[in-house]
ZADO-1210 file (C-alpha; in nm, 4 decimals, padded with zeros to 6 digits):
<atoms>
<atom x="05.3685" y="-11.3654" z="-08.8794" code="MET" pos="1"/>
<atom x="05.1790" y="-11.1715" z="-08.6111" code="ASN" pos="2"/>
<atom x="05.5099" y="-11.0595" z="-08.4637" code="ARG" pos="3"/>
<atom x="05.6207" y="-10.9228" z="-08.8010" code="ILE" pos="4"/>
<atom x="05.2908" y="-10.7435" z="-08.8548" code="CYS" pos="5"/>
<atom x="05.3213" y="-10.5898" z="-08.5100" code="THR" pos="6"/>
<atom x="05.6740" y="-10.4718" z="-08.5918" code="LEU" pos="7"/>
<atom x="05.5574" y="-10.3073" z="-08.9142" code="PHE" pos="8"/>
<atom x="05.2683" y="-10.1456" z="-08.7272" code="ALA" pos="9"/>
<atom x="05.5098" y="-10.0027" z="-08.4710" code="CYS" pos="10"/>
<atom x="05.7417" y="-09.8713" z="-08.7417" code="ILE" pos="11"/>
<atom x="05.4473" y="-09.7087" z="-08.9208" code="THR" pos="12"/>
<atom x="05.3315" y="-09.5423" z="-08.5987" code="LEU" pos="13"/>
<atom x="05.6795" y="-09.4165" z="-08.5189" code="LEU" pos="14"/>
<atom x="05.7180" y="-09.2797" z="-08.8707" code="THR" pos="15"/>
<atom x="05.3924" y="-09.0868" z="-08.8418" code="ALA" pos="16"/>
<atom x="05.5155" y="-08.9201" z="-08.5232" code="CYS" pos="17"/>
<atom x="05.8593" y="-08.8256" z="-08.6598" code="SER" pos="18"/>
<atom x="05.7327" y="-08.5206" z="-08.8529" code="GLY" pos="19"/>
<atom x="05.6071" y="-08.3473" z="-08.5369" code="ASP" pos="20"/>
<atom x="05.9337" y="-08.4362" z="-08.3615" code="SER" pos="21"/>
<atom x="06.1451" y="-08.2549" z="-08.6231" code="ARG" pos="22"/>
<atom x="05.9368" y="-07.9395" z="-08.5944" code="ASN" pos="23"/>
<atom x="05.9750" y="-07.9231" z="-08.2156" code="LYS" pos="24"/>
<atom x="06.3542" y="-07.9499" z="-08.2393" code="GLU" pos="25"/>
<atom x="06.3800" y="-07.6042" z="-08.3921" code="LYS" pos="26"/>
<atom x="06.2977" y="-07.4529" z="-08.0529" code="ASP" pos="27"/>
<atom x="06.5218" y="-07.6873" z="-07.8523" code="GLU" pos="28"/>
<atom x="06.8902" y="-07.6514" z="-07.7703" code="LYS" pos="29"/>
<atom x="07.1153" y="-07.9518" z="-07.8148" code="GLU" pos="30"/>
<atom x="07.2953" y="-08.0738" z="-07.5001" code="ASP" pos="31"/>
<atom x="07.6588" y="-08.0825" z="-07.6138" code="LEU" pos="32"/>
<atom x="07.7852" y="-08.1919" z="-07.2711" code="VAL" pos="33"/>
<atom x="07.5624" y="-08.5013" z="-07.2819" code="ALA" pos="34"/>
<atom x="07.6785" y="-08.5672" z="-07.6369" code="LYS" pos="35"/>
<atom x="08.0415" y="-08.5591" z="-07.5251" code="GLU" pos="36"/>
<atom x="07.9655" y="-08.8013" z="-07.2408" code="LEU" pos="37"/>
<atom x="07.8216" y="-09.0435" z="-07.4936" code="LEU" pos="38"/>
<atom x="08.1433" y="-09.0738" z="-07.6952" code="GLN" pos="39"/>
<atom x="08.2872" y="-09.4258" z="-07.6853" code="GLY" pos="40"/>
<atom x="08.1787" y="-09.7897" z="-07.7035" code="THR" pos="41"/>
<atom x="07.8656" y="-09.8954" z="-07.5144" code="TRP" pos="42"/>
<atom x="07.7938" y="-10.2476" z="-07.3894" code="ILE" pos="43"/>
<atom x="07.4609" y="-10.4037" z="-07.2945" code="ASP" pos="44"/>
<atom x="07.4819" y="-10.4870" z="-06.9221" code="ASP" pos="45"/>
<atom x="07.2461" y="-10.7831" z="-06.9605" code="MET" pos="46"/>
<atom x="07.4218" y="-10.9613" z="-07.2473" code="THR" pos="47"/>
<atom x="07.7690" y="-10.8078" z="-07.2025" code="GLU" pos="48"/>
<atom x="07.7901" y="-10.7505" z="-07.5772" code="THR" pos="49"/>
<atom x="07.8774" y="-10.4200" z="-07.7459" code="PRO" pos="50"/>
<atom x="07.5803" y="-10.2515" z="-07.9143" code="LEU" pos="51"/>
<atom x="07.7257" y="-09.9366" z="-08.0636" code="PHE" pos="52"/>
<atom x="08.0106" y="-09.6907" z="-08.0694" code="LYS" pos="53"/>
<atom x="07.9590" y="-09.3157" z="-08.0668" code="VAL" pos="54"/>
<atom x="08.2087" y="-09.1017" z="-08.2529" code="LYS" pos="55"/>
<atom x="08.1379" y="-08.7360" z="-08.3116" code="GLY" pos="56"/>
<atom x="07.7805" y="-08.6866" z="-08.4286" code="ASP" pos="57"/>
<atom x="07.7332" y="-09.0476" z="-08.5372" code="THR" pos="58"/>
<atom x="07.6288" y="-09.3770" z="-08.3784" code="ILE" pos="59"/>
<atom x="07.7960" y="-09.6806" z="-08.5370" code="HIS" pos="60"/>
<atom x="07.6081" y="-10.0011" z="-08.4587" code="TYR" pos="61"/>
<atom x="07.7805" y="-10.3288" z="-08.3803" code="PHE" pos="62"/>
<atom x="07.5313" y="-10.4975" z="-08.6123" code="ASP" pos="63"/>
<atom x="07.6944" y="-10.4148" z="-08.9442" code="GLU" pos="64"/>
<atom x="07.3679" y="-10.4563" z="-09.1355" code="THR" pos="65"/>
<atom x="07.2399" y="-10.1355" z="-08.9719" code="ILE" pos="66"/>
<atom x="07.3507" y="-09.8034" z="-09.1162" code="ARG" pos="67"/>
<atom x="07.5300" y="-09.5550" z="-08.8904" code="PRO" pos="68"/>
<atom x="07.2954" y="-09.2811" z="-08.7745" code="ALA" pos="69"/>
<atom x="07.3377" y="-08.9168" z="-08.6805" code="ALA" pos="70"/>
<atom x="07.2162" y="-08.8285" z="-08.3328" code="PHE" pos="71"/>
<atom x="07.1411" y="-08.5376" z="-08.0996" code="LYS" pos="72"/>
<atom x="07.0511" y="-08.5077" z="-07.7315" code="ILE" pos="73"/>
<atom x="06.7830" y="-08.2656" z="-07.6161" code="PHE" pos="74"/>
<atom x="06.7363" y="-08.2475" z="-07.2385" code="LYS" pos="75"/>
<atom x="06.6430" y="-08.6054" z="-07.1377" code="ASP" pos="76"/>
<atom x="06.5930" y="-08.7372" z="-07.4915" code="THR" pos="77"/>
<atom x="06.8317" y="-08.9065" z="-07.7343" code="LEU" pos="78"/>
<atom x="06.7241" y="-08.8774" z="-08.0976" code="LYS" pos="79"/>
<atom x="06.8685" y="-09.0691" z="-08.3911" code="THR" pos="80"/>
<atom x="06.8106" y="-08.9786" z="-08.7554" code="TYR" pos="81"/>
<atom x="06.7637" y="-09.2319" z="-09.0310" code="GLY" pos="82"/>
<atom x="06.4660" y="-09.2864" z="-09.2566" code="GLN" pos="83"/>
<atom x="06.2714" y="-09.1721" z="-08.9525" code="GLN" pos="84"/>
<atom x="06.3486" y="-09.0068" z="-08.6214" code="VAL" pos="85"/>
<atom x="06.3806" y="-09.2409" z="-08.3233" code="ALA" pos="86"/>
<atom x="06.3494" y="-09.1040" z="-07.9696" code="SER" pos="87"/>
<atom x="06.4787" y="-09.2635" z="-07.6483" code="TYR" pos="88"/>
<atom x="06.4045" y="-09.1304" z="-07.3022" code="HIS" pos="89"/>
<atom x="06.7301" y="-09.0998" z="-07.1054" code="ILE" pos="90"/>
<atom x="06.6744" y="-09.2474" z="-06.7610" code="LYS" pos="91"/>
<atom x="07.0293" y="-09.1991" z="-06.6398" code="ARG" pos="92"/>
<atom x="07.3579" y="-09.0774" z="-06.7861" code="GLN" pos="93"/>
<atom x="07.7096" y="-09.0546" z="-06.6533" code="GLY" pos="94"/>
<atom x="08.0638" y="-09.0909" z="-06.7767" code="GLU" pos="95"/>
<atom x="08.0394" y="-09.4719" z="-06.7818" code="PHE" pos="96"/>
<atom x="07.6647" y="-09.5346" z="-06.7537" code="ILE" pos="97"/>
<atom x="07.3775" y="-09.4787" z="-06.9930" code="PHE" pos="98"/>
<atom x="07.0189" y="-09.5961" z="-06.9384" code="TRP" pos="99"/>
<atom x="06.7607" y="-09.5366" z="-07.2098" code="ILE" pos="100"/>
<atom x="06.3980" y="-09.6293" z="-07.2632" code="GLN" pos="101"/>
<atom x="06.3240" y="-09.7349" z="-07.6235" code="PRO" pos="102"/>
<atom x="05.9777" y="-09.6830" z="-07.7662" code="ALA" pos="103"/>
<atom x="05.9395" y="-10.0616" z="-07.7604" code="ILE" pos="104"/>
<atom x="06.0714" y="-10.2892" z="-07.4875" code="GLY" pos="105"/>
<atom x="06.2343" y="-10.2446" z="-07.1487" code="GLU" pos="106"/>
<atom x="06.4896" y="-09.9936" z="-07.0255" code="VAL" pos="107"/>
<atom x="06.8279" y="-10.0604" z="-07.1835" code="LEU" pos="108"/>
<atom x="07.1158" y="-10.0519" z="-06.9332" code="HIS" pos="109"/>
<atom x="07.4476" y="-09.9693" z="-07.0994" code="LEU" pos="110"/>
<atom x="07.8010" y="-09.9337" z="-06.9693" code="SER" pos="111"/>
<atom x="08.0946" y="-09.7720" z="-07.1460" code="LYS" pos="112"/>
<atom x="08.3870" y="-10.0004" z="-07.2209" code="ASP" pos="113"/>
<atom x="08.6631" y="-09.8674" z="-06.9962" code="GLU" pos="114"/>
<atom x="08.9484" y="-10.0954" z="-07.1018" code="ALA" pos="115"/>
<atom x="08.9877" y="-10.0120" z="-07.4679" code="SER" pos="116"/>
<atom x="08.7124" y="-09.8162" z="-07.6335" code="ILE" pos="117"/>
<atom x="08.8663" y="-09.8525" z="-07.9785" code="ASP" pos="118"/>
<atom x="08.9380" y="-10.2243" z="-07.9535" code="SER" pos="119"/>
<atom x="08.5828" y="-10.3385" z="-08.0290" code="LEU" pos="120"/>
<atom x="08.5233" y="-10.1312" z="-08.3393" code="PHE" pos="121"/>
<atom x="08.7223" y="-10.0196" z="-08.6368" code="THR" pos="122"/>
<atom x="08.5256" y="-09.7464" z="-08.8070" code="ILE" pos="123"/>
<atom x="08.6258" y="-09.7660" z="-09.1691" code="GLU" pos="124"/>
<atom x="08.4067" y="-09.8015" z="-09.4743" code="GLU" pos="125"/>
<atom x="08.0638" y="-09.9047" z="-09.3568" code="ASN" pos="126"/>
<atom x="07.9758" y="-10.2507" z="-09.4969" code="PRO" pos="127"/>
<atom x="07.6186" y="-10.1382" z="-09.5641" code="THR" pos="128"/>
<atom x="07.7545" y="-09.8789" z="-09.8103" code="ASP" pos="129"/>
<atom x="07.9415" y="-10.1405" z="-10.0154" code="VAL" pos="130"/>
<atom x="07.7203" y="-10.3238" z="-10.2687" code="PRO" pos="131"/>
<atom x="07.7908" y="-10.6928" z="-10.3340" code="PRO" pos="132"/>
<atom x="07.9953" y="-10.7625" z="-10.6457" code="LYS" pos="133"/>
<atom x="07.9378" y="-11.1312" z="-10.7174" code="LYS" pos="134"/>
<atom x="07.7235" y="-11.2146" z="-11.0200" code="VAL" pos="135"/>
<atom x="07.5131" y="-11.5289" z="-10.9767" code="ILE" pos="136"/>
<atom x="07.4799" y="-11.7373" z="-11.2936" code="GLU" pos="137"/>
<atom x="07.2197" y="-12.0101" z="-11.3487" code="LYS" pos="138"/>
<atom x="07.1007" y="-12.2079" z="-11.6480" code="ASP" pos="139"/>
<atom x="06.8467" y="-12.4786" z="-11.7223" code="ASN" pos="140"/>
<atom x="06.8004" y="-12.7077" z="-12.0226" code="ILE" pos="141"/>
<atom x="06.4542" y="-12.8143" z="-12.1395" code="VAL" pos="142"/>
<atom x="06.3137" y="-13.0084" z="-12.4340" code="LEU" pos="143"/>
<atom x="06.0115" y="-12.8930" z="-12.6297" code="TYR" pos="144"/>
<atom x="05.8871" y="-13.0407" z="-12.9594" code="ASN" pos="145"/>
<atom x="06.2113" y="-13.2345" z="-12.9866" code="ASP" pos="146"/>
<atom x="06.4105" y="-12.9120" z="-12.9679" code="ASN" pos="147"/>
<atom x="06.6645" y="-12.8415" z="-12.6948" code="ARG" pos="148"/>
<atom x="06.6494" y="-12.5001" z="-12.5245" code="TYR" pos="149"/>
<atom x="06.8789" y="-12.3513" z="-12.2652" code="ARG" pos="150"/>
<atom x="06.7657" y="-12.0609" z="-12.0520" code="GLY" pos="151"/>
<atom x="07.0155" y="-11.8444" z="-11.8662" code="TYR" pos="152"/>
<atom x="06.9813" y="-11.6200" z="-11.5621" code="VAL" pos="153"/>
<atom x="07.2465" y="-11.3674" z="-11.4530" code="TYR" pos="154"/>
<atom x="07.1700" y="-11.1945" z="-11.1233" code="ILE" pos="155"/>
<atom x="07.3733" y="-10.8739" z="-11.1303" code="ASN" pos="156"/>
<atom x="07.4030" y="-10.6739" z="-10.8059" code="PRO" pos="157"/>
<atom x="07.3698" y="-10.2979" z="-10.8400" code="THR" pos="158"/>
<atom x="07.4399" y="-09.9940" z="-10.6222" code="ASP" pos="159"/>
<atom x="07.0664" y="-09.9180" z="-10.5980" code="ILE" pos="160"/>
<atom x="06.9887" y="-09.9047" z="-10.2276" code="LYS" pos="161"/>
<atom x="06.6671" y="-10.0256" z="-10.0691" code="VAL" pos="162"/>
<atom x="06.6380" y="-09.9047" z="-09.7114" code="ILE" pos="163"/>
<atom x="06.4284" y="-10.0997" z="-09.4646" code="GLN" pos="164"/>
<atom x="06.3541" y="-09.9582" z="-09.1155" code="PRO" pos="165"/>
<atom x="06.4211" y="-10.2140" z="-08.8451" code="THR" pos="166"/>
<atom x="06.4077" y="-10.2578" z="-08.4685" code="ILE" pos="167"/>
<atom x="06.6668" y="-10.4719" z="-08.2924" code="THR" pos="168"/>
<atom x="06.5939" y="-10.7151" z="-08.0106" code="GLU" pos="169"/>
<atom x="06.7104" y="-10.4461" z="-07.7683" code="GLU" pos="170"/>
<atom x="06.4580" y="-10.1967" z="-07.9088" code="GLY" pos="171"/>
<atom x="06.7083" y="-09.9858" z="-08.1034" code="LEU" pos="172"/>
<atom x="06.5684" y="-09.8405" z="-08.4239" code="GLU" pos="173"/>
<atom x="06.7765" y="-09.8193" z="-08.7375" code="GLY" pos="174"/>
<atom x="06.7922" y="-09.8726" z="-09.1104" code="ASP" pos="175"/>
<atom x="06.8934" y="-10.1938" z="-09.2846" code="ASN" pos="176"/>
<atom x="07.0413" y="-10.1364" z="-09.6290" code="VAL" pos="177"/>
<atom x="07.0003" y="-10.3845" z="-09.9114" code="TYR" pos="178"/>
<atom x="07.0929" y="-10.3635" z="-10.2777" code="TYR" pos="179"/>
<atom x="06.8618" y="-10.4321" z="-10.5662" code="ASP" pos="180"/>
<atom x="06.9506" y="-10.6521" z="-10.8632" code="ASN" pos="181"/>
<atom x="06.9208" y="-10.6288" z="-11.2372" code="ILE" pos="182"/>
<atom x="06.8654" y="-10.9776" z="-11.3758" code="ILE" pos="183"/>
<atom x="06.9630" y="-11.0607" z="-11.7328" code="HIS" pos="184"/>
<atom x="06.7728" y="-11.3466" z="-11.8943" code="ILE" pos="185"/>
<atom x="06.8337" y="-11.5080" z="-12.2311" code="CYS" pos="186"/>
<atom x="06.7220" y="-11.8185" z="-12.4194" code="VAL" pos="187"/>
<atom x="06.9250" y="-12.0201" z="-12.6693" code="TYR" pos="188"/>
<atom x="06.8477" y="-12.3001" z="-12.9086" code="GLU" pos="189"/>
<atom x="07.1894" y="-12.4464" z="-12.9721" code="GLY" pos="190"/>
<atom x="07.4100" y="-12.1470" z="-13.0546" code="LYS" pos="191"/>
<atom x="07.1163" y="-11.9421" z="-13.1764" code="ASN" pos="192"/>
<atom x="07.0127" y="-11.6702" z="-12.9319" code="ARG" pos="193"/>
<atom x="06.6335" y="-11.6438" z="-12.9366" code="LEU" pos="194"/>
<atom x="06.5743" y="-11.3803" z="-12.6692" code="PHE" pos="195"/>
<atom x="06.7639" y="-11.1619" z="-12.4242" code="GLY" pos="196"/>
<atom x="06.6659" y="-10.8825" z="-12.1862" code="ARG" pos="197"/>
<atom x="06.7556" y="-10.7100" z="-11.8604" code="ASP" pos="198"/>
<atom x="06.4784" y="-10.7378" z="-11.6006" code="MET" pos="199"/>
<atom x="06.4394" y="-10.4720" z="-11.3300" code="LYS" pos="200"/>
<atom x="06.2183" y="-10.4385" z="-11.0261" code="LYS" pos="201"/>
<atom x="06.0252" y="-10.1620" z="-11.1999" code="GLN" pos="202"/>
<atom x="05.8971" y="-10.4144" z="-11.4560" code="ASP" pos="203"/>
<atom x="05.6737" y="-10.5592" z="-11.1824" code="PHE" pos="204"/>
<atom x="05.5591" y="-10.2391" z="-11.0104" code="GLU" pos="205"/>
<atom x="05.1994" y="-10.2548" z="-11.1332" code="SER" pos="206"/>
<atom x="05.1522" y="-10.6046" z="-10.9892" code="LEU" pos="207"/>
<atom x="05.2623" y="-10.5498" z="-10.6297" code="ILE" pos="208"/>
<atom x="05.1220" y="-10.3257" z="-10.3520" code="PRO" pos="209"/>
<atom x="05.3191" y="-10.0014" z="-10.3485" code="GLN" pos="210"/>
<atom x="05.4215" y="-10.0119" z="-09.9801" code="ASP" pos="211"/>
<atom x="05.5689" y="-10.3604" z="-10.0312" code="TYR" pos="212"/>
<atom x="05.7258" y="-10.2679" z="-10.3645" code="PHE" pos="213"/>
<atom x="05.9204" y="-09.9776" z="-10.2131" code="GLN" pos="214"/>
<atom x="06.0908" y="-10.2105" z="-09.9617" code="ARG" pos="215"/>
<atom x="06.1426" y="-10.5060" z="-10.1939" code="ALA" pos="216"/>
<atom x="06.4239" y="-10.6134" z="-10.4237" code="ILE" pos="217"/>
<atom x="06.4221" y="-10.8277" z="-10.7361" code="LEU" pos="218"/>
<atom x="06.5885" y="-11.1192" z="-10.5628" code="SER" pos="219"/>
<atom x="06.5703" y="-11.4174" z="-10.7973" code="ASP" pos="220"/>
<atom x="06.4664" y="-11.5543" z="-11.1363" code="MET" pos="221"/>
<atom x="06.4161" y="-11.9079" z="-11.2688" code="GLU" pos="222"/>
<atom x="06.3905" y="-12.0407" z="-11.6226" code="PHE" pos="223"/>
<atom x="06.0830" y="-12.2666" z="-11.6093" code="ILE" pos="224"/>
<atom x="06.0662" y="-12.3954" z="-11.9642" code="GLY" pos="225"/>
<atom x="05.9196" y="-12.3526" z="-12.3111" code="VAL" pos="226"/>
<atom x="05.5612" y="-12.4126" z="-12.4222" code="ASN" pos="227"/>
<atom x="05.3201" y="-12.3084" z="-12.6958" code="ALA" pos="228"/>
<atom x="05.3041" y="-11.9555" z="-12.5518" code="LYS" pos="229"/>
<atom x="05.6809" y="-11.9088" z="-12.5578" code="GLY" pos="230"/>
<atom x="05.9630" y="-11.8938" z="-12.3042" code="TYR" pos="231"/>
<atom x="05.8622" y="-11.9149" z="-11.9381" code="GLN" pos="232"/>
<atom x="06.0413" y="-11.7548" z="-11.6433" code="TYR" pos="233"/>
<atom x="05.9404" y="-11.6884" z="-11.2846" code="GLN" pos="234"/>
<atom x="06.0601" y="-11.3829" z="-11.0891" code="ALA" pos="235"/>
<atom x="06.0809" y="-11.3486" z="-10.7118" code="THR" pos="236"/>
<atom x="06.0465" y="-11.0126" z="-10.5363" code="LEU" pos="237"/>
<atom x="06.1111" y="-11.0077" z="-10.1616" code="CYS" pos="238"/>
<atom x="06.1620" y="-10.7770" z="-09.8713" code="ILE" pos="239"/>
<atom x="06.5003" y="-10.9052" z="-09.7481" code="PRO" pos="240"/>
<atom x="06.4587" y="-11.1139" z="-09.4326" code="ASN" pos="241"/>
<atom x="06.0832" y="-11.0790" z="-09.4699" code="GLY" pos="242"/>
<atom x="05.8260" y="-11.3494" z="-09.4061" code="ALA" pos="243"/>
<atom x="05.6942" y="-11.3756" z="-09.7618" code="SER" pos="244"/>
<atom x="05.7703" y="-11.2958" z="-10.1253" code="CYS" pos="245"/>
<atom x="05.5776" y="-11.2260" z="-10.4437" code="TYR" pos="246"/>
<atom x="05.6169" y="-11.4618" z="-10.7393" code="LEU" pos="247"/>
<atom x="05.5510" y="-11.3418" z="-11.0916" code="VAL" pos="248"/>
<atom x="05.5204" y="-11.5682" z="-11.3959" code="ASP" pos="249"/>
<atom x="05.6784" y="-11.4237" z="-11.7101" code="ILE" pos="250"/>
<atom x="05.5699" y="-11.5462" z="-12.0523" code="SER" pos="251"/>
<atom x="05.7730" y="-11.4298" z="-12.3528" code="ILE" pos="252"/>
<atom x="05.6532" y="-11.4865" z="-12.7069" code="THR" pos="253"/>
<atom x="05.8916" y="-11.5710" z="-12.9884" code="LYS" pos="254"/>
<atom x="05.8395" y="-11.2135" z="-13.1105" code="ASP" pos="255"/>
<atom x="05.9668" y="-11.0816" z="-12.7772" code="GLY" pos="256"/>
<atom x="05.6347" y="-10.9674" z="-12.6304" code="ASP" pos="257"/>
<atom x="05.6214" y="-11.0111" z="-12.2523" code="ILE" pos="258"/>
<atom x="05.3238" y="-11.0927" z="-12.0317" code="ASP" pos="259"/>
<atom x="05.3387" y="-11.0769" z="-11.6513" code="TYR" pos="260"/>
<atom x="05.1055" y="-11.2632" z="-11.4166" code="GLU" pos="261"/>
<atom x="05.1151" y="-11.2541" z="-11.0380" code="LEU" pos="262"/>
<atom x="05.1134" y="-11.6018" z="-10.8827" code="VAL" pos="263"/>
<atom x="04.8186" y="-11.6173" z="-10.6410" code="GLN" pos="264"/>
</atoms>
């Protein structure tokens, strides 16, 4: 948990500095020769694994969960542009060598793949720009007052992007892209539909801290049961790959009125 908090603190600090960085660039001249030298696939000398491929003005990361990023080189500094500007001090650069100092971690020693630069990457449609298409369906049957109820949950992926800044183990900064869901819930007694509604992340905005809400998705929903108050569901809102989630109890009256309560 401390490690995650430290990561968020670092990202927040780097974000605060990015505004000043953009202003200074207006007076700087981009090094096009250095940019040309950077074209190709670059491999981490320590792990011997490819980290990214540079093509034109864009860095394509080997980790497909990270969005490609535009970049520029100013003097001895490589800058990448995502949700925030990341700066790397260039320690050494040549046709087949590239050493950079990330803001966090040790100097990264990279070598260009000489054998077949195009063999390690096929730059087509970026997977992070393709939302998932599979709808997840769940149902649960409960008994209440000798009546049989069935509650349904349909988790529908959308094309609504939620972008989460991240830092890789090597110290590279980038943006993870996730897609939010719209979850349809409905309750039946036999063939009689008693309630149905689409639930969105915005329905829970007033219950969750705003900084967390902006990075979270509506990830799951469960039909809990039926009681004297009505139909009971529980929603889960998470930052993908995060350490914790928020749970919200949903109580729906037979008239369709909805009450939300954050689970403490």
